[in-house]
C-alpha positions as a Markdown table, in Angstrom:
| # | Residue | x | y | z |
|---|---|---|---|---|
| 1 | Met | 13.2 | -127.1 | 1.5 |
| 2 | Ser | 9.6 | -126.5 | 2.8 |
| 3 | Arg | 9.4 | -123.1 | 4.1 |
| 4 | Glu | 6.6 | -122.4 | 7.6 |
| 5 | Leu | 4.3 | -120.8 | 7.0 |
| 6 | Ile | 3.4 | -118.0 | 9.2 |
| 7 | Thr | -0.1 | -114.8 | 9.3 |
| 8 | Phe | -0.2 | -111.6 | 10.6 |
| 9 | Ser | -2.6 | -109.0 | 11.1 |
| 10 | Gly | -2.8 | -105.0 | 10.8 |
| 11 | Arg | -5.1 | -103.5 | 12.9 |
| 12 | Ser | -7.6 | -102.7 | 10.4 |
| 13 | Asn | -9.8 | -105.9 | 10.3 |
| 14 | Pro | -8.5 | -108.5 | 12.4 |
| 15 | Glu | -11.2 | -110.5 | 12.9 |
| 16 | Phe | -11.0 | -111.1 | 9.1 |
| 17 | Ala | -7.1 | -112.0 | 9.7 |
| 18 | Ser | -8.1 | -114.7 | 12.6 |
| 19 | Ser | -11.0 | -116.2 | 10.2 |
| 20 | Val | -8.5 | -116.7 | 7.7 |
| 21 | Ala | -5.8 | -118.1 | 10.1 |
| 22 | Arg | -8.1 | -120.7 | 11.7 |
| 23 | His | -9.3 | -121.8 | 8.3 |
| 24 | Leu | -5.5 | -122.1 | 7.6 |
| 25 | Gly | -5.3 | -124.1 | 11.2 |
| 26 | Ile | -2.8 | -121.9 | 12.4 |
| 27 | Pro | -2.4 | -119.1 | 15.1 |
| 28 | Leu | -1.6 | -115.4 | 13.9 |
| 29 | Gly | 2.2 | -114.6 | 14.6 |
| 30 | Arg | 2.5 | -112.1 | 16.8 |
| 31 | Met | 2.8 | -108.2 | 15.9 |
| 32 | Asp | 2.7 | -105.0 | 18.2 |
| 33 | Ile | 1.8 | -101.8 | 16.6 |
| 34 | Val | 1.2 | -98.6 | 18.6 |
| 35 | Gln | 0.3 | -95.3 | 17.3 |
| 36 | Phe | 1.9 | -92.1 | 19.2 |
| 37 | Ser | 0.0 | -89.1 | 20.3 |
| 38 | Asp | 1.5 | -87.5 | 17.2 |
| 39 | Arg | 0.1 | -90.4 | 15.2 |
| 40 | Glu | 3.2 | -91.9 | 13.6 |
| 41 | Ile | 3.0 | -95.5 | 13.6 |
| 42 | Leu | 5.7 | -97.9 | 15.2 |
| 43 | Val | 5.5 | -101.5 | 14.2 |
| 44 | Glu | 7.4 | -104.6 | 15.9 |
| 45 | Val | 7.3 | -108.0 | 14.6 |
| 46 | Ala | 7.2 | -110.1 | 18.0 |
| 47 | Glu | 8.8 | -113.4 | 17.1 |
| 48 | Asn | 10.8 | -114.5 | 14.7 |
| 49 | Val | 10.5 | -114.7 | 11.1 |
| 50 | Arg | 13.6 | -115.6 | 9.8 |
| 51 | Gly | 13.3 | -118.0 | 6.2 |
| 52 | Arg | 9.9 | -118.1 | 6.9 |
| 53 | Asp | 6.9 | -117.7 | 4.4 |
| 54 | Val | 5.0 | -114.8 | 5.3 |
| 55 | Phe | 1.3 | -113.5 | 4.6 |
| 56 | Leu | 0.1 | -110.3 | 6.3 |
| 57 | Val | -3.5 | -109.5 | 6.1 |
| 58 | Gln | -4.5 | -105.7 | 6.1 |
| 59 | Ser | -7.7 | -104.3 | 4.4 |
| 60 | Leu | -6.8 | -100.4 | 3.3 |
| 61 | Ser | -10.2 | -99.6 | 5.1 |
| 62 | Thr | -10.9 | -96.0 | 6.7 |
| 63 | Pro | -8.8 | -94.7 | 7.8 |
| 64 | Gly | -7.3 | -95.9 | 4.9 |
| 65 | Asn | -3.7 | -93.2 | 5.2 |
| 66 | Asp | -3.2 | -94.9 | 8.2 |
| 67 | His | -4.0 | -98.8 | 7.3 |
| 68 | Ile | -1.5 | -97.6 | 4.6 |
| 69 | Met | 1.2 | -96.8 | 6.0 |
| 70 | Glu | 1.0 | -99.5 | 8.8 |
| 71 | Leu | 0.8 | -102.0 | 5.5 |
| 72 | Leu | 4.5 | -100.4 | 4.6 |
| 73 | Leu | 6.0 | -100.3 | 8.1 |
| 74 | Ala | 4.8 | -104.0 | 8.8 |
| 75 | Val | 6.3 | -104.9 | 5.4 |
| 76 | Asp | 9.5 | -103.2 | 6.1 |
| 77 | Ala | 9.7 | -104.6 | 9.1 |
| 78 | Leu | 9.1 | -108.5 | 8.5 |
| 79 | Arg | 11.9 | -107.9 | 5.3 |
| 80 | Arg | 14.7 | -106.7 | 7.6 |
| 81 | Ala | 14.1 | -109.8 | 9.7 |
| 82 | Ser | 15.0 | -111.7 | 6.8 |
| 83 | Ala | 11.4 | -113.3 | 6.0 |
| 84 | Trp | 11.9 | -115.4 | 2.9 |
| 85 | Arg | 8.7 | -114.4 | 1.2 |
| 86 | Ile | 6.3 | -111.8 | 2.3 |
| 87 | Thr | 2.7 | -111.8 | 0.8 |
| 88 | Ala | 0.3 | -108.7 | 1.4 |
| 89 | Val | -2.8 | -109.7 | 1.4 |
| 90 | Ile | -5.0 | -106.7 | 1.0 |
| 91 | Pro | -8.9 | -107.6 | 0.6 |
| 92 | Tyr | -9.8 | -104.3 | -0.6 |
| 93 | Phe | -7.3 | -102.2 | -2.0 |
| 94 | Ala | -7.5 | -98.5 | -1.6 |
| 95 | Tyr | -7.0 | -95.7 | -4.1 |
| 96 | Ala | -8.4 | -98.2 | -6.9 |
| 97 | Arg | -10.5 | -95.7 | -8.5 |
| 98 | Gln | -8.0 | -93.4 | -8.6 |
| 99 | Asp | -6.0 | -95.8 | -11.7 |
| 100 | Arg | -5.8 | -92.8 | -14.7 |
| 101 | Lys | -5.6 | -89.6 | -14.9 |
| 102 | Leu | -9.1 | -88.3 | -15.8 |
| 103 | Lys | -8.1 | -84.7 | -16.1 |
| 104 | Pro | -4.5 | -82.6 | -16.6 |
| 105 | Arg | -2.0 | -82.3 | -13.3 |
| 106 | Val | -3.6 | -85.1 | -11.3 |
| 107 | Pro | -1.5 | -88.4 | -9.9 |
| 108 | Ile | -2.1 | -91.9 | -10.5 |
| 109 | Ser | -2.8 | -92.7 | -7.2 |
| 110 | Ala | -3.1 | -96.3 | -7.5 |
| 111 | Lys | 0.1 | -97.0 | -9.6 |
| 112 | Leu | 1.9 | -95.0 | -6.8 |
| 113 | Leu | 0.3 | -97.1 | -3.9 |
| 114 | Ala | 1.5 | -100.3 | -6.0 |
| 115 | Asp | 5.4 | -98.6 | -6.3 |
| 116 | Leu | 5.4 | -97.9 | -2.4 |
| 117 | Ile | 4.1 | -101.9 | -1.4 |
| 118 | Thr | 6.8 | -103.5 | -4.1 |
| 119 | Thr | 9.9 | -100.9 | -3.0 |
| 120 | Ala | 8.7 | -101.6 | 1.0 |
| 121 | Gly | 9.5 | -105.3 | 0.2 |
| 122 | Ala | 6.6 | -107.4 | -0.5 |
| 123 | Asn | 6.9 | -110.3 | -3.1 |
| 124 | Arg | 3.3 | -111.0 | -3.7 |
| 125 | Val | 0.2 | -109.1 | -3.5 |
| 126 | Leu | -3.3 | -111.2 | -3.1 |
| 127 | Thr | -6.3 | -109.1 | -3.3 |
| 128 | Met | -9.8 | -109.2 | -4.0 |
| 129 | Glu | -11.9 | -107.6 | -6.7 |
| 130 | Leu | -10.2 | -104.6 | -8.1 |
| 131 | His | -12.2 | -101.5 | -8.8 |
| 132 | Ala | -9.8 | -101.8 | -12.2 |
| 133 | Gly | -8.2 | -105.0 | -13.3 |
| 134 | Gln | -5.0 | -103.3 | -14.8 |
| 135 | Ile | -4.0 | -102.1 | -11.4 |
| 136 | Met | -2.8 | -105.5 | -11.4 |
| 137 | Gly | -0.5 | -104.3 | -14.4 |
| 138 | Phe | 1.0 | -101.2 | -12.2 |
| 139 | Phe | 2.7 | -104.1 | -9.8 |
| 140 | Asn | 6.0 | -105.9 | -10.6 |
| 141 | Ile | 5.5 | -108.6 | -8.4 |
| 142 | Pro | 2.8 | -111.0 | -8.7 |
| 143 | Val | -0.9 | -110.2 | -7.9 |
| 144 | Asp | -3.9 | -112.5 | -7.4 |
| 145 | Asn | -7.3 | -110.9 | -7.6 |
| 146 | Leu | -9.5 | -113.2 | -6.0 |
| 147 | Asn | -13.2 | -113.2 | -7.1 |
| 148 | Ala | -16.4 | -113.0 | -4.7 |
| 149 | Ile | -18.4 | -115.3 | -6.8 |
| 150 | Pro | -17.5 | -118.7 | -5.2 |
| 151 | Ile | -18.9 | -117.5 | -2.0 |
| 152 | Phe | -21.6 | -114.9 | -3.2 |
| 153 | Leu | -23.0 | -117.5 | -5.9 |
| 154 | Pro | -24.4 | -120.3 | -3.3 |
| 155 | Tyr | -25.9 | -117.9 | -1.1 |
| 156 | Leu | -28.0 | -116.5 | -4.1 |
| 157 | Arg | -28.8 | -119.6 | -5.5 |
| 158 | Ser | -30.1 | -120.8 | -2.0 |
| 159 | Lys | -32.6 | -118.0 | -1.7 |
| 160 | Tyr | -33.2 | -116.5 | -5.0 |
| 161 | Ser | -33.2 | -119.9 | -7.5 |
| 162 | Asp | -36.8 | -120.1 | -8.0 |
| 163 | Lys | -37.4 | -116.2 | -8.8 |
| 164 | Asp | -37.2 | -114.9 | -12.6 |
| 165 | Ile | -33.6 | -113.0 | -12.5 |
| 166 | Thr | -32.3 | -110.5 | -14.2 |
| 167 | Val | -28.6 | -109.5 | -13.3 |
| 168 | Val | -27.7 | -105.4 | -13.4 |
| 169 | Ser | -24.8 | -103.7 | -13.9 |
| 170 | Pro | -24.8 | -100.3 | -12.5 |
| 171 | Asp | -22.8 | -99.1 | -15.1 |
| 172 | Met | -21.2 | -100.0 | -18.6 |
| 173 | Gly | -18.1 | -101.1 | -16.7 |
| 174 | Gly | -19.3 | -103.8 | -14.5 |
| 175 | Val | -21.1 | -105.6 | -17.7 |
| 176 | Glu | -18.6 | -108.3 | -17.5 |
| 177 | Arg | -19.3 | -108.6 | -13.6 |
| 178 | Ala | -22.7 | -109.0 | -14.6 |
| 179 | Arg | -22.5 | -111.6 | -17.2 |
| 180 | Ser | -20.4 | -113.9 | -15.1 |
| 181 | Tyr | -23.5 | -114.1 | -12.6 |
| 182 | Ala | -25.9 | -114.3 | -14.6 |
| 183 | Thr | -24.3 | -116.9 | -16.5 |
| 184 | Arg | -23.6 | -118.8 | -13.3 |
| 185 | Leu | -26.8 | -118.6 | -12.2 |
| 186 | Gly | -28.3 | -120.3 | -15.2 |
| 187 | Asn | -27.6 | -117.9 | -18.5 |
| 188 | Val | -30.4 | -115.6 | -16.9 |
| 189 | Asp | -30.8 | -112.0 | -18.9 |
| 190 | Ile | -28.8 | -109.0 | -17.8 |
| 191 | Ala | -29.9 | -105.2 | -17.7 |
| 192 | Val | -27.5 | -102.2 | -17.6 |
| 193 | Ile | -28.0 | -99.0 | -15.6 |
| 194 | Asp | -26.4 | -96.0 | -18.3 |
| 195 | Lys | -25.6 | -93.3 | -15.9 |
| 196 | Arg | -24.6 | -89.9 | -16.5 |
| 197 | Arg | -22.1 | -88.8 | -13.5 |
| 198 | Pro | -22.1 | -84.3 | -13.4 |
| 199 | Ala | -20.0 | -84.5 | -10.6 |
| 200 | Pro | -17.7 | -87.1 | -8.1 |
| 201 | Gly | -20.7 | -88.2 | -6.2 |
| 202 | Met | -23.5 | -87.4 | -7.7 |
| 203 | Ile | -25.7 | -89.0 | -10.0 |
| 204 | Ala | -27.8 | -87.6 | -12.4 |
| 205 | Glu | -30.7 | -89.4 | -14.8 |
| 206 | Met | -30.1 | -93.0 | -15.4 |
| 207 | Lys | -31.6 | -95.3 | -17.6 |
| 208 | Val | -32.3 | -99.2 | -18.2 |
| 209 | Val | -30.7 | -101.2 | -20.7 |
| 210 | Gly | -32.2 | -104.3 | -20.8 |
| 211 | Glu | -35.8 | -106.3 | -20.1 |
| 212 | Val | -36.1 | -105.9 | -15.7 |
| 213 | Lys | -40.2 | -105.9 | -15.6 |
| 214 | Gly | -41.7 | -108.2 | -13.2 |
| 215 | Lys | -38.3 | -109.8 | -12.7 |
| 216 | Thr | -36.6 | -110.2 | -9.4 |
| 217 | Ala | -33.3 | -107.5 | -10.2 |
| 218 | Ile | -29.6 | -108.1 | -8.5 |
| 219 | Ile | -27.4 | -105.6 | -8.9 |
| 220 | Val | -24.1 | -106.6 | -8.4 |
| 221 | Asp | -21.0 | -104.2 | -8.1 |
| 222 | Asp | -17.7 | -104.1 | -6.3 |
| 223 | Met | -18.1 | -102.4 | -3.7 |
| 224 | Val | -21.2 | -99.9 | -2.0 |
| 225 | Asp | -19.5 | -96.5 | -1.1 |
| 226 | Thr | -21.8 | -93.7 | -0.4 |
| 227 | Ala | -24.7 | -95.5 | -1.8 |
| 228 | Gly | -26.5 | -93.0 | -4.1 |
| 229 | Thr | -25.6 | -94.9 | -7.2 |
| 230 | Leu | -26.9 | -98.3 | -5.9 |
| 231 | Val | -30.0 | -96.8 | -4.5 |
| 232 | Lys | -30.9 | -94.4 | -7.6 |
| 233 | Ala | -30.4 | -97.5 | -9.1 |
| 234 | Ala | -32.7 | -99.5 | -7.4 |
| 235 | Glu | -35.7 | -96.9 | -7.9 |
| 236 | Thr | -35.0 | -97.0 | -11.2 |
| 237 | Leu | -35.1 | -100.7 | -11.4 |
| 238 | Leu | -38.5 | -100.6 | -9.5 |
| 239 | Glu | -39.7 | -97.6 | -11.5 |
| 240 | Gln | -39.6 | -100.1 | -14.8 |
| 241 | Gly | -41.7 | -102.6 | -13.4 |
| 242 | Ala | -38.9 | -104.6 | -11.4 |
| 243 | Lys | -40.6 | -107.0 | -8.6 |
| 244 | Glu | -37.8 | -106.9 | -6.0 |
| 245 | Val | -34.5 | -105.3 | -5.9 |
| 246 | Ile | -31.5 | -107.0 | -4.2 |
| 247 | Ala | -27.7 | -105.6 | -4.0 |
| 248 | Cys | -24.7 | -107.6 | -4.0 |
| 249 | Ala | -21.6 | -105.1 | -3.4 |
| 250 | Val | -17.8 | -107.0 | -2.4 |
| 251 | His | -17.1 | -104.2 | -0.7 |
| 252 | Pro | -19.0 | -102.2 | 2.1 |
| 253 | Val | -17.3 | -99.2 | 2.1 |
| 254 | Leu | -20.2 | -97.8 | 3.8 |
| 255 | Ser | -19.2 | -94.0 | 3.7 |
| 256 | Gly | -20.8 | -90.2 | 4.5 |
| 257 | Gln | -24.5 | -90.9 | 4.2 |
| 258 | Ala | -24.7 | -95.0 | 3.1 |
| 259 | Val | -26.2 | -96.5 | 6.2 |
| 260 | Glu | -29.0 | -94.2 | 6.3 |
| 261 | Arg | -29.8 | -94.4 | 2.3 |
| 262 | Leu | -29.6 | -98.4 | 2.5 |
| 263 | Ser | -31.8 | -98.4 | 5.6 |
| 264 | Ser | -34.5 | -96.7 | 4.0 |
| 265 | Ala | -34.0 | -97.7 | 0.4 |
| 266 | Pro | -36.5 | -100.1 | -1.7 |
| 267 | Ile | -33.8 | -102.7 | -1.5 |
| 268 | Lys | -34.8 | -105.9 | 0.1 |
| 269 | Glu | -31.5 | -107.4 | 0.9 |
| 270 | Val | -27.8 | -105.9 | 0.7 |
| 271 | Ile | -24.9 | -108.7 | 0.4 |
| 272 | Val | -21.7 | -107.3 | 1.0 |
| 273 | Ser | -18.2 | -109.5 | 2.5 |
| 274 | Asp | -16.0 | -109.1 | 5.4 |
| 275 | Thr | -13.2 | -107.4 | 3.5 |
| 276 | Ile | -13.7 | -104.4 | 5.4 |
| 277 | Lys | -14.6 | -104.5 | 9.1 |
| 278 | Ile | -18.3 | -103.0 | 9.5 |
| 279 | Pro | -18.5 | -101.3 | 13.1 |
| 280 | Ser | -21.9 | -102.4 | 14.7 |
| 281 | Glu | -23.6 | -98.8 | 14.4 |
| 282 | Lys | -22.9 | -98.9 | 10.4 |
| 283 | Lys | -25.2 | -102.2 | 10.6 |
| 284 | Phe | -28.8 | -102.5 | 9.3 |
| 285 | Ser | -31.7 | -104.9 | 9.2 |
| 286 | Thr | -31.4 | -105.6 | 5.3 |
| 287 | Leu | -27.3 | -106.1 | 5.6 |
| 288 | Glu | -26.5 | -109.7 | 4.8 |
| 289 | Val | -22.4 | -110.4 | 5.5 |
| 290 | Leu | -20.7 | -113.3 | 3.4 |
| 291 | Ser | -17.3 | -114.1 | 4.6 |
| 292 | Val | -14.9 | -115.0 | 2.1 |
| 293 | Ala | -12.3 | -115.5 | 4.6 |
| 294 | Pro | -12.2 | -119.2 | 3.7 |
| 295 | Leu | -11.5 | -118.6 | 0.2 |
| 296 | Phe | -8.6 | -116.6 | 1.1 |
| 297 | Ala | -7.2 | -119.1 | 3.3 |
| 298 | Glu | -7.1 | -121.2 | 0.1 |
| 299 | Ala | -5.2 | -119.0 | -1.7 |
| 300 | Ile | -3.0 | -118.9 | 0.9 |
| 301 | Arg | -2.4 | -122.4 | 0.9 |
| 302 | Arg | -2.3 | -123.1 | -2.5 |
| 303 | Ile | 0.6 | -119.7 | -3.0 |
| 304 | His | 2.4 | -121.4 | 0.5 |
| 305 | Gly | 2.3 | -124.7 | -1.9 |
| 306 | Glu | 3.4 | -123.5 | -4.7 |
| 307 | Asp | -0.3 | -125.3 | -5.8 |
| 308 | Ser | -2.0 | -123.3 | -8.7 |
| 309 | Ile | -5.0 | -121.2 | -7.9 |
| 310 | Ser | -6.7 | -120.6 | -11.2 |
| 311 | Ser | -9.8 | -122.8 | -10.0 |
| 312 | Leu | -10.3 | -120.4 | -7.6 |
| 313 | Phe | -11.1 | -117.9 | -10.3 |
| 314 | Lys | -13.9 | -119.8 | -11.8 |
């Protein structure tokens, strides 16, 4: 028996959800979300979902805690309305940097969030570029962690294929990502920024491991938050002789002074995706936003049709 597909959107990034629905060729389902004066949230599923295959799109961006609670309530409402399957489509997964205990008496917040989503009633999770891949193991339900390379790579090829490129990882943890881009860009060289972080949000001395002199340096990362690391990395690369610096970061968190820093940074172009809604006041001249909605739509289409999505990771 074929189950009817239906998509819903939370309030975090409705434009993205609408784009996903358009690529699927279906309208968004109706869901009413009200926030009362005391900031409590009420979610009402405004149409029949009994026996249907539901995909709920909600990015856990700022205000993250409100959007998390909204997601949990919406999943619970869908479960109580007898949805056949509920897939939580979470383009940006919050708390992903709190994936382990770095010191005593602190939570593993990413694990707790995974437990909450599962307990609420989600049967599956579809996300993109988790900060730490091991977060997939925090869930006891299937998790598909999409890669933004199929969207970013054609753009980079179209603009920079004639350049002498080095792909740069901003830290040791991102080497695998940098190598993936480097291989697909024609087995170009990679470099790594070795940095020491004395405290959260603070960057100490940086050193470049690899050759960047005379190169177009493309920094690739999963997110840009306060942009302190990114801007300092760009300055370091230019000091080491890089010809120009391009930045690619999937999730545009853009908190704190990020916009001010990036607006005046020596970075030719900052390429991000639309997993997080960027308000107009946070946009700047060197920002380029690529939509990953087609990739999410294709993943949803394949999950609904019980087809393999492994080719989307290549």
